[in-house]
N, C-alpha and C positions, 0 to 999 in steps of 0.2 A: 688317434685323432684324424689321421688321413682317411681312415675307413668311414668315420662318422661324417666327415665333410663330403666324401663321395656319395654316401647314402642321402645326405641332404640335397646334393645337386641332382641326383636321380629323382628324388621325390618332387623337387621343384619343377623338373622337366615334365614329369608325368602330370602334375597339376596344371601346367600350362597347356599340355596337349588336351587335357579334359575340358579346359575352358574354351579353347579356340573354336570349337565346333559350334558354340553358342554365340560367337561374335556377332552374327547377324540376327540374333534373337533379341538383342538389347541395343538401342541406339547409343547407349553410353559406353559400350565396350570398345576401347580403342584398339586399332589394328596397327601393328608396327609398320612404319613407313620404310620402304626399301628404295634406295637410289636406283634410278633406271638409266642404263647406258644405251646409246643407240645400237640397235640390232641385238640387244640382249634377249635371250630366251629363258624363261623361267618355267620349268616343267613341274607338274605335280608328282607326288609320290604314289604313282598308280601303275597298274599293269598296262603294257602297250596293247592297243587295240589289234586284234588279230582278224584277218579276213577269213570268212567262212567259205565252204564250198559253193561255187557258183559266182564268187566275186563280191557278194554283198557284204556289207560291214555289219557285224553283229554288236550287240551291247556288251562292251567289256566291263569288267569290274573297275570301279573308279573310287577315288577318295577326294573329298573337297580340298582344294589348295587354298588355305587360309593363313594369313600372316599370324605369327605368334602374338598372344596378348603381351603387352608390355606394361611396365609400371605406370601407375596413374599420374605420375609426374608429367607425362606428356599428354597434352589435351588434344582431342580431335578438333577439327575445324567445324564449327556449327554454321548453319545458314539461318536467316530469318524466315522461319516457316509459319509465321503468324498469319500471312495473307494466303488464303486458299484460292485455288483456281478451279473453275467449272469448265471442263474440256468438252462439254456436250456439243458445242457448235464449232469446234476446231476442225479445220479442213486441211488435209495434207496436200501438198503440191508436188507434182512429178517434176523433179529437177533434172533428170537425165534418163534416157531410155524411154520405154513404154510399158504400161501396165494395163491389164484388164481390171475393171473394178465392178463389184457387185455389192448390193446392200449387205452390210454385216449385221451381226446380232446385236451389237451395241450402238454407240454413237458414231462409229467410224465404218467406212466401207472396208471390204476385203480386197486385197490387192494380189494379182498374179502377174508376174513378169512375162512379157512375151518378146522382149529383146534382151540381149546380154547387157551387162553394165548398167543396170537400172537402179535409180535412186529416187526415193520419195521422201519429202521432208516437210516439217512445219517449223517455220522460223518467225511467225507472227508474234511480235512483242506483246500483244494484248493478252495472250494466253501462254505465258512462259512456263517451261518445264525446268524450273531451277532446283526442284527437289521432289521427292515422291516415288511413285512406282509406275512402271510401264510393263504391261503384260501382252502377250500375243501368242497365237498358235503358228508354228513354223512347219511347213512341209517343203523340204528342199531335196536336192540330189547330192550324191557323193562326189561330185566334181565342182561344187559351188562353195563360195564363201558368202554366207547369208545370215543377216541378223539386224540388230537395231543400232542406230547411232543416237547419241545423246550428248549433252554438254556442248552443243554446237555454238561456237562463238562468232561465226561469220556466216553470211548467206552461202548456202551450198548450191552451186549451179553446175558443177562438174562431178563426174563419178570418181575419177582417180584422185588420189591425194595430190594436191598442188600447193603452191605457195599461197599462204593466206588462209588455207583450210584447216580448221581445228575442231575435233570432236573425239569422243570415245566410240568404240565399236565393239559390241559383244555379239558373237556369232558362232555358228558351226563352220569350221573351215574344211577344205577339201581333203585334208589329211586325217579327219576323224576327231578333231579336237573341239572342245568348247574353249573359246578363245576370247580374251579381253585385251584390246590394244587401244592405242591412242594415236591420232594424227595431230601433231603439234606444229601448226604453221607449215604444213606440207611434209614434215618429217615423220616417219613411222616409227613407233616405239612398241615393242612387245611388253605387255604387263604380266599376263598369266596365260598358260596353256595347260589344259587338263584333258588327257585322252578320254574321249567319251564316244564310244561307237554308236553310230546312228545309221539309219537306212533311208532310202529315197521313197519309201512307201508310207511309213508311219508319220503322224503329226505329233510335234513336241510342243509342250507349253513352256515358253521362255518368259523369264521375269528378271527385271533389274530394279533394285531398290537403291536410290541415289540420294545420299544425304551428306551435304558438304563434300569432304574429301573421302568419304567412305562409300564404296560401291560393293553391293552384294548381288551375285548372279546365280540364278536358279534354272534348272531344267526339270520339268515334270514335278515341281514342288520340292525338289531336293537342292540344297545348297551345293554349288559346284566351285564357285570362286568368290573370295572376299578379299578386298584390298583397300588400303588407305593410301591415296596418292599424295605424296609430299609436295607436288606441284600441280594441284588439281585445277581443272577448268571451271569457269564460272558462266559458261554459255547456257542459254535456255532453249535452244532449238533441239529438235529430235526428229527421227524418221527411220526409214528402213532401206537396206542396201543389199543387193545381190549381183553377182556377175554372171548368172546363168538364166536360161529361159525356163519357165514353168515352175518357178518358186512362188509359194503362196504364203502371204501374211494375213491372218484372219483373226476374228474375235479379239480385236485390239481394244485394250482398256488402259486408260491413264488416270491417275488420281494423285492428289497431294498427300495422301496417306502413305505412311511407311508400312508396307505390308510384309514385314519380316516374318520369319518362321517357315518351317517346312511342313509339308502336308503328308 
């Protein structure tokens, strides 16, 4: 009997592993909430990024860090996504530092930082980003923390996390990780870190799908992080942040659609 129970346990574990990779392919697939402790680091089950000759960081093998599927007795938090938003005329505002801007391919300009600690955001309540998908091309360098902020619940007018500042931040960090974190009223919380080697030459297509307390993060069309936040933010502001010069955010696209799925 013990042997049969063990086989049943192994089978259930394998089934969960098979399902978790499609967690962001279905809006209804719940992701197990994990309590977050201040300063906690959650690493993915992946190989550590290795530096190649010459000091550049190469693409290391990686596996998505996705919370296990849990029983359907726990329901995800849904948002009222019946009201769709047209972001065509939305304008980002430079909140800290300085950017060069040029006309982008879509509705938004392309931004390139020319000071350190640069932050650009959109917090106009007339075009809230309460749910949907934001995509952009990122060209950064290996000493920067650069990416998208979303779920902003307060006006952002300072670069560094401070009291009263609240948002999620999905980015490449200077240690070679794809990283999802949150600034909660000035306190920093690590959610997920997945080693993902990148270089300062190539451009990477970044994507976040944001639905209630469920967050799915992609790089170049591949799912990297999926997480369901047990204490999710309800802010509607969004923008981009980097702490280095010469970082480019381009081909920005925002929609109320949930663009799940890998390419």
